[in-house]
C-alpha positions in Angstrom: 27.4 23.5 -10.4 24.5 24.3 -12.8 25.7 21.5 -15.1 25.3 18.9 -12.3 21.9 20.0 -11.2 20.2 20.0 -14.6 20.8 16.2 -15.4 19.4 15.4 -11.9 16.3 17.5 -12.6 15.8 15.8 -16.0 16.0 12.4 -14.4 13.5 13.4 -11.7 11.2 14.7 -14.5 11.4 11.3 -16.2 10.5 9.6 -12.9 7.5 11.8 -12.4 6.1 11.7 -15.9 6.6 8.0 -16.5 5.1 6.8 -13.2 7.9 4.3 -12.7 10.8 4.0 -10.3 13.9 6.2 -10.7 16.1 3.3 -11.8 13.5 2.0 -14.2 13.1 5.5 -15.6 16.9 5.8 -16.2 17.2 2.3 -17.7 14.0 2.7 -19.8 12.9 -0.8 -18.9 11.3 -2.7 -16.0 13.4 -5.0 -13.8 12.0 -7.9 -15.8 13.6 -6.5 -19.0 10.3 -5.5 -20.5 10.4 -2.0 -22.1 8.4 0.7 -20.4 5.3 1.7 -22.4 4.9 5.4 -23.4 2.1 5.8 -20.8 1.4 4.3 -17.5 3.4 1.4 -16.1 2.9 2.5 -12.5 1.1 -0.7 -11.3 3.6 -2.9 -13.1 6.5 -1.1 -11.5 4.9 -1.4 -8.1 4.2 -5.1 -8.7 7.8 -5.7 -9.7 9.1 -3.9 -6.6 6.8 -5.8 -4.4 8.2 -9.0 -5.9 11.7 -7.9 -5.0 10.7 -6.7 -1.6 8.7 -9.8 -0.6 11.3 -12.2 -1.9 14.1 -10.5 0.1 14.8 -12.1 3.5 14.9 -9.5 6.3 18.6 -9.0 7.4 20.1 -9.8 4.0 20.6 -6.2 2.9 23.4 -4.9 5.2 22.5 -1.2 4.8 18.7 -1.8 5.3 18.5 -4.5 7.9 14.7 -4.4 8.1 14.2 -4.5 4.3 12.3 -7.6 3.3 10.4 -10.2 5.2 11.1 -12.9 7.8 11.5 -16.4 6.4 8.0 -17.5 5.3 9.0 -21.1 5.9 8.8 -20.4 9.6 5.1 -19.6 9.4 2.9 -22.5 10.6 0.1 -23.1 8.2 -2.1 -24.4 11.0 -1.5 -21.5 13.3 -3.8 -18.5 12.6 -1.7 -16.3 14.9 1.4 -17.1 13.0 -0.3 -16.3 9.7 -1.7 -13.0 11.1 1.7 -11.9 12.3 3.2 -12.6 8.9 0.4 -10.6 7.3 1.3 -7.7 9.7 4.9 -8.0 8.7 4.0 -7.8 5.0 1.8 -4.7 5.7 4.5 -2.9 7.8 7.2 -3.7 5.2 5.1 -2.5 2.2 4.1 0.7 4.0 7.7 1.5 4.8 9.4 0.5 1.5 6.7 1.1 -1.2 5.8 4.8 -0.8 3.7 4.8 -4.0 1.1 2.8 -2.1 -1.2 4.4 0.5 -3.8 3.0 2.9 -2.2 -0.5 2.7 -4.3 -3.4 4.0 -3.2 -7.0 4.0 -5.6 -10.0 4.6 -4.9 -13.7 4.5 -6.5 -15.6 1.6 -8.4 -18.7 2.7 -7.4 -21.8 0.6 -8.2 -25.5 0.5 -5.2 -27.1 -1.2 -5.7 -30.7 -2.5 -2.4 -31.8 -1.1 0.2 -30.2 1.2 2.5 -29.9 -1.7 0.0 -27.6 -3.4 -0.3 -25.3 -0.4 0.6 -21.7 -1.0 0.3 -19.1 1.9 -1.8 -16.3 0.3 -2.4 -12.7 1.1 -4.5 -10.0 -0.5 -2.8 -6.6 -0.5 -5.2 -3.7 -1.1 -3.9 -0.1 -1.4 -4.4 3.2 -3.1 -2.2 4.4 -5.9 -2.5 8.0 -6.9 -6.1 8.3 -8.4 -6.8 4.6 -8.5 -7.1 1.5 -6.3 -4.6 -1.4 -6.6 -5.0 -5.0 -5.5 -2.3 -7.5 -5.5 -2.2 -11.2 -4.4 1.0 -12.5 -2.8 1.5 -16.2 -2.6 4.3 -17.8 -0.6 5.2 -21.2 -1.9 6.5 -24.2 0.0 9.9 -23.3 -1.4 9.7 -19.9 0.4 9.5 -17.8 -2.7 6.8 -15.1 -3.2 4.7 -14.8 -6.3 3.0 -11.4 -6.9 -0.1 -11.0 -9.1 -2.2 -7.9 -9.7 -5.9 -8.3 -9.5 -8.6 -6.3 -11.1 
């Protein structure tokens, strides 16, 4: 029994000291394939998980039916209530499935696209990460995919 516990404790120590997700700590690289630097990596790990989370359609993960977001293609770009509701969906989903973020706030980003094809539904996500603030921008394109950027 002691043999089984020690590897688990070692893996948990990797997770804590490297500031990355458990799977990333085990693999030694981020989901993008980029190697984990010796220090830090927390914000990049969070950004990558947000990208996975916000690009997953709610209901597509059988064992977690509320993981992900409703289809962004159903959000009316001219309806502020529809945009506000989608922002609340983002906030609730991030609060539930990204526990490294605290005090999560999501606000729509006002944009003036030149053409409808250039339109991206944007949200600013602000939160606290242990001992620092984090800001991400999430843009949902006309194809329905989400692009996540961290801001300084």
